[in-house]
C-alpha positions as CSV (number, residue, x, y, z in Angstrom):
1,M,8.3,-1.5,28.1
2,A,7.9,-0.4,24.5
3,T,6.1,2.9,23.8
4,R,2.6,2.3,22.3
5,R,2.4,3.0,18.6
6,K,-0.6,5.1,17.8
7,L,-1.2,3.5,14.5
8,L,-1.7,0.1,16.1
9,D,-4.2,1.5,18.5
10,V,-6.3,2.9,15.6
11,L,-6.0,-0.4,13.7
12,A,-7.4,-2.1,16.8
13,G,-10.5,0.1,16.5
14,K,-9.6,2.9,19.0
15,S,-10.1,6.6,18.3
16,V,-6.9,8.7,18.8
17,M,-6.6,12.4,18.6
18,P,-4.6,13.7,16.8
19,P,-4.8,10.7,14.5
20,P,-1.6,9.0,13.3
21,I,-0.3,10.3,10.0
22,W,1.6,8.6,7.2
23,L,1.5,9.1,3.5
24,M,1.5,6.6,0.7
25,R,4.7,7.1,-1.4
26,Q,6.1,9.3,1.4
27,A,9.5,8.2,0.3
28,G,9.8,9.3,-3.3
29,R,10.8,11.7,-6.0
30,Y,9.3,14.8,-4.5
31,L,12.1,14.8,-2.0
32,P,15.5,16.1,-3.2
33,E,17.3,13.7,-0.8
34,Y,15.5,10.8,-2.4
35,R,16.5,11.9,-5.9
36,A,20.1,12.2,-4.8
37,T,20.1,8.7,-3.3
38,R,18.2,7.3,-6.4
39,A,21.0,8.6,-8.6
40,T,23.5,6.4,-6.8
41,A,21.6,3.2,-7.6
42,K,22.0,1.2,-10.9
43,G,18.2,1.1,-11.3
44,F,15.0,1.2,-9.4
45,L,15.1,-2.5,-8.4
46,D,18.7,-2.0,-7.3
47,L,17.4,0.7,-5.0
48,C,14.8,-1.7,-3.6
49,Y,17.2,-4.6,-3.2
50,T,20.1,-2.7,-1.6
51,P,19.3,-2.5,2.1
52,D,21.7,0.4,2.7
53,L,19.8,2.5,0.0
54,A,16.3,1.2,0.8
55,V,16.7,2.0,4.5
56,E,18.1,5.5,3.7
57,V,15.1,6.4,1.4
58,T,12.6,5.0,3.9
59,M,14.0,7.1,6.7
60,Q,14.2,10.3,4.7
61,P,10.6,11.4,5.2
62,M,10.7,10.3,8.9
63,R,13.7,12.6,9.5
64,R,11.9,15.5,7.8
65,F,8.4,15.2,9.0
66,G,8.3,12.9,12.1
67,L,5.4,10.8,10.8
68,D,3.7,8.2,13.0
69,A,4.4,5.3,10.6
70,S,7.0,4.3,8.2
71,I,6.4,2.0,5.2
72,L,9.0,-0.2,3.7
73,F,10.5,1.2,0.5
74,S,10.0,-1.5,-2.1
75,D,7.6,-2.2,-5.0
76,I,4.5,-4.3,-5.6
77,L,6.2,-6.0,-8.5
78,V,9.0,-7.8,-6.5
79,I,6.9,-11.0,-6.6
80,P,6.8,-11.1,-10.4
81,D,10.5,-10.3,-10.3
82,A,11.0,-13.4,-8.0
83,L,9.0,-15.3,-10.6
84,E,11.6,-14.2,-13.2
85,R,9.2,-12.3,-15.4
86,G,11.9,-9.9,-16.6
87,V,10.7,-6.9,-14.5
88,H,12.5,-3.7,-15.2
89,F,11.6,0.0,-15.0
90,V,11.8,2.5,-17.9
91,E,12.6,6.0,-16.8
92,G,9.5,8.2,-17.3
93,Q,7.3,5.3,-18.4
94,G,7.1,2.9,-15.5
95,P,7.4,-0.9,-15.1
96,R,7.8,-3.4,-17.9
97,M,8.0,-7.2,-17.9
98,T,7.5,-10.1,-20.2
99,P,3.8,-10.7,-20.6
100,I,2.7,-14.1,-19.3
101,S,0.7,-16.6,-21.4
102,A,-1.9,-19.1,-20.3
103,E,0.6,-21.9,-20.9
104,E,3.3,-20.2,-18.8
105,I,0.9,-19.7,-15.9
106,C,0.4,-23.5,-15.8
107,Q,4.2,-24.0,-15.6
108,L,5.0,-21.4,-13.0
109,D,7.6,-22.6,-10.5
110,R,7.1,-21.3,-6.9
111,P,10.3,-19.4,-6.0
112,D,12.0,-19.5,-2.7
113,L,11.0,-16.0,-1.5
114,L,13.1,-16.0,1.6
115,Q,16.1,-16.4,-0.7
116,K,14.9,-14.3,-3.7
117,L,13.7,-11.4,-1.6
118,G,16.2,-11.7,1.3
119,P,17.4,-8.1,0.9
120,V,13.8,-6.8,1.4
121,F,13.6,-8.6,4.7
122,E,17.0,-7.4,5.7
123,T,15.7,-3.8,5.0
124,V,12.7,-4.4,7.3
125,R,15.0,-5.7,10.1
126,R,17.2,-2.7,9.9
127,L,14.3,-0.3,9.7
128,R,12.7,-1.7,12.9
129,A,16.1,-1.2,14.7
130,E,16.5,2.3,13.4
131,L,13.0,3.8,13.7
132,P,11.9,5.5,16.9
133,D,10.2,3.1,19.2
134,E,6.9,5.0,19.0
135,T,6.9,4.7,15.2
136,A,5.0,1.9,13.5
137,L,6.6,0.0,10.6
138,L,4.4,-1.1,7.8
139,G,5.1,-3.9,5.3
140,F,3.1,-4.3,2.1
141,C,2.4,-6.2,-1.0
142,G,0.4,-5.7,-4.2
143,A,-3.0,-7.5,-4.3
144,P,-3.2,-10.5,-6.7
145,W,-5.5,-8.7,-9.1
146,T,-3.3,-5.7,-9.4
147,V,-0.1,-7.6,-9.8
148,A,-1.8,-9.9,-12.3
149,T,-2.7,-6.9,-14.5
150,Y,1.0,-6.1,-14.9
151,M,2.0,-9.7,-15.5
152,I,-0.5,-10.2,-18.3
153,A,-0.1,-6.8,-20.1
154,G,3.6,-6.5,-19.4
155,R,3.0,-2.9,-18.3
156,G,0.4,-0.7,-16.8
157,T,-2.6,0.2,-18.9
158,P,-5.4,2.7,-18.4
159,D,-8.3,0.3,-18.1
160,Q,-6.6,-3.0,-17.6
161,A,-8.4,-4.4,-20.7
162,P,-5.6,-7.0,-21.4
163,A,-6.1,-8.6,-18.0
164,R,-9.9,-8.4,-18.1
165,L,-10.0,-10.0,-21.6
166,F,-7.5,-12.7,-20.5
167,A,-9.8,-13.6,-17.6
168,M,-12.7,-13.9,-20.0
169,R,-10.8,-16.1,-22.5
170,H,-8.8,-18.1,-20.0
171,P,-10.8,-18.2,-16.7
172,E,-9.1,-21.3,-15.3
173,E,-5.5,-20.1,-16.0
174,F,-6.4,-16.7,-14.6
175,A,-7.8,-18.2,-11.4
176,L,-4.6,-20.2,-11.1
177,L,-2.5,-17.0,-11.5
178,L,-4.5,-15.3,-8.7
179,N,-4.1,-18.3,-6.5
180,V,-0.3,-18.4,-7.1
181,L,0.0,-14.7,-6.3
182,A,-2.2,-15.0,-3.2
183,D,0.0,-17.9,-1.9
184,L,3.2,-16.0,-2.6
185,S,1.7,-12.8,-1.0
186,V,1.0,-14.7,2.2
187,E,4.6,-16.0,2.4
188,Y,5.9,-12.5,1.6
189,L,3.8,-10.7,4.2
190,I,4.6,-13.3,6.9
191,A,8.3,-12.9,6.3
192,Q,8.0,-9.1,6.6
193,V,6.1,-9.5,9.9
194,D,8.8,-11.9,11.1
195,A,11.4,-9.3,10.2
196,G,9.8,-6.6,12.3
197,A,6.8,-5.1,10.5
198,D,4.0,-4.1,12.9
199,A,1.2,-4.2,10.3
200,V,0.9,-4.6,6.5
201,Q,-1.0,-2.9,3.7
202,I,-2.3,-4.7,0.6
203,F,-2.5,-2.4,-2.4
204,D,-5.2,-3.2,-4.9
205,S,-4.5,-0.2,-7.1
206,W,-6.6,-1.3,-10.1
207,A,-9.7,-2.5,-8.3
208,G,-11.7,0.4,-9.6
209,V,-11.9,-0.9,-13.2
210,L,-14.0,-3.9,-12.2
211,G,-17.7,-4.5,-12.1
212,E,-19.3,-6.0,-9.1
213,N,-19.0,-9.7,-10.0
214,D,-15.4,-9.4,-11.1
215,F,-14.6,-7.4,-8.0
216,D,-15.9,-10.2,-5.9
217,T,-14.0,-12.9,-7.8
218,F,-10.7,-11.1,-8.5
219,C,-10.4,-8.8,-5.5
220,V,-12.4,-9.9,-2.5
221,K,-11.8,-13.6,-2.7
222,P,-8.0,-13.4,-3.0
223,M,-7.8,-10.7,-0.4
224,R,-9.8,-12.9,2.0
225,K,-7.5,-15.8,1.4
226,I,-4.4,-13.7,2.1
227,V,-5.9,-12.2,5.3
228,E,-7.1,-15.5,6.7
229,A,-3.7,-17.2,6.0
230,V,-1.6,-14.3,7.5
231,K,-3.8,-14.0,10.6
232,K,-3.7,-17.8,11.1
233,A,0.1,-17.9,10.9
234,R,0.7,-14.6,12.8
235,P,-2.4,-14.0,14.9
236,G,-3.1,-10.3,15.7
237,T,-1.3,-8.9,12.6
238,P,-3.2,-5.8,11.6
239,I,-4.0,-5.6,7.8
240,I,-5.0,-2.5,5.8
241,G,-6.8,-3.1,2.5
242,F,-6.6,-0.4,-0.1
243,A,-8.9,-1.1,-3.1
244,K,-8.5,2.1,-5.1
245,G,-11.5,3.3,-7.0
246,A,-13.9,0.6,-5.7
247,G,-16.4,3.2,-4.5
248,A,-19.7,1.7,-3.3
249,L,-18.2,-1.8,-3.3
250,L,-16.2,-0.7,-0.2
251,E,-19.3,-0.6,1.9
252,D,-18.9,-4.2,3.1
253,Y,-15.3,-4.7,2.0
254,R,-14.0,-5.1,5.6
255,E,-16.6,-7.7,6.5
256,R,-16.0,-9.7,3.3
257,T,-12.2,-9.7,3.5
258,G,-11.4,-9.7,7.2
259,I,-9.1,-6.6,7.0
260,D,-8.8,-4.4,10.0
261,C,-8.7,-1.0,8.2
262,V,-10.2,0.2,4.9
263,G,-8.1,2.5,2.9
264,L,-10.2,5.2,1.2
265,D,-9.2,7.0,-2.0
266,W,-10.1,10.6,-2.4
267,T,-13.2,10.0,-4.5
268,V,-15.1,8.1,-1.7
269,P,-18.1,10.1,-0.7
270,R,-18.3,11.4,2.8
271,R,-21.4,9.6,3.8
272,L,-20.0,6.3,2.6
273,A,-16.7,6.9,4.4
274,R,-18.5,7.5,7.7
275,K,-20.6,4.4,7.2
276,I,-17.5,2.3,6.6
277,Q,-16.0,3.8,9.7
278,E,-18.9,2.5,11.8
279,G,-17.4,-1.0,11.4
280,G,-13.8,-0.1,12.3
281,A,-10.8,1.9,11.3
282,V,-10.5,3.8,8.0
283,Q,-7.5,5.4,6.4
284,G,-7.3,8.3,3.9
285,N,-8.4,10.2,2.1
286,L,-7.0,13.6,1.1
287,D,-6.7,14.4,-2.6
288,P,-3.0,14.0,-3.5
289,L,-3.2,17.0,-5.8
290,L,-3.6,19.2,-2.7
291,M,0.0,18.4,-1.9
292,V,0.9,20.2,-5.1
293,A,-1.4,23.1,-4.6
294,G,-0.7,23.8,-0.9
295,G,-1.9,27.0,0.8
296,A,-5.5,27.6,1.7
297,V,-7.0,24.8,-0.4
298,L,-4.8,22.3,1.4
299,D,-5.9,23.6,4.7
300,E,-9.5,23.4,3.6
301,G,-9.1,19.8,2.4
302,I,-7.5,18.8,5.7
303,E,-10.4,20.4,7.5
304,R,-13.0,18.5,5.5
305,V,-11.3,15.1,6.1
306,M,-10.8,15.8,9.8
307,T,-14.3,17.0,10.3
308,D,-15.7,13.9,8.6
309,L,-13.6,11.2,10.1
310,S,-11.6,12.3,13.2
311,E,-14.2,11.2,15.7
312,G,-13.8,7.5,14.9
313,P,-10.8,5.2,14.5
314,F,-8.9,7.0,11.7
315,V,-5.5,7.1,10.1
316,F,-4.8,10.3,8.2
317,N,-3.3,9.7,4.8
318,L,-3.7,10.7,1.2
319,G,-6.3,9.1,-1.0
320,H,-3.4,7.7,-3.1
321,G,0.3,8.2,-3.4
322,I,2.0,11.5,-3.1
323,T,3.1,12.7,-6.6
324,P,6.6,13.8,-7.7
325,E,5.3,17.3,-8.2
326,A,4.4,17.7,-4.5
327,N,6.1,20.3,-2.4
328,P,7.8,19.0,0.7
329,D,6.8,22.2,2.5
330,H,3.2,21.2,2.0
331,V,3.8,17.9,3.8
332,T,5.1,20.0,6.8
333,Q,1.9,22.1,6.5
334,L,-0.2,19.0,6.5
335,V,1.5,17.5,9.6
336,E,1.3,20.7,11.6
337,R,-2.3,21.3,10.6
338,V,-3.5,17.8,11.5
339,R,-1.7,17.7,14.8
340,S,-3.0,21.1,15.9
341,W,-6.6,20.5,14.7
342,S,-9.5,20.8,17.0
343,P,-13.2,20.6,16.2
344,K,-15.0,23.9,15.6
């Protein structure tokens, strides 16, 4: 019989002590072994689409830190890449692609994701075979709103004004784009589950720039569509929703979307975090900068998070991705501190 994976217990609403730990962007530039592997790839997408390399970088933090969950190494922009939007990455500047027009949205062809993103699914299959049995494997995708912001602007922007203005000027075309992305996300996530992912996370990294009405239309409704479709096709699949920066709008996010676990960024107030946890699992929410600072301030940050959230269903994570400036020794410090923690 397979060993029970702690993360899945928490996503089912159970309290586990010590809580399972994984870190967003746990495979990345802060690790020297990642940088060495990255140097062998022709480009970032080549790294994502070459299973030998993608498996290697996914496994690197697992070998170092023995985390409770591993997350597929890929990128939220592989769906725009499958849509042939000219996705590429500029060193030191981030992703770029051909901005999409209202007319092009109406002419989008639905790609064959099983063929286009076949290497990603092969990576998932290999990871499930290589990971320890007790380690959960997470798949993921970008939420439609967040992916749409890149497709419209052709790059990341500070306030996502290009996408917001586009939605104001072309509401029908923007709604169509969100629907296309939601449908493709469903197909993509189901294929990851079929390849061996135990659970999936949906990243809505730019949710925090939206007001209440737009958050409902652009974030909640597409998320609910994805969750309902994935759970209908693959019953019991746990889903984590991470709407970064959404603040008070997270209070009923679980109920409105159907997700199993609410990802909390580091700005979510303690009282709100505990209130959200009354409805089920939460994940977060250590300030990623503490992984750069280390030392006593890191210990103090861990203490606050554990004191606030460890009594309920809880996955220990950062409030966003680990940064390239983080010290790997601070990850070791975090893992040891969380696993040895006890209430005072």
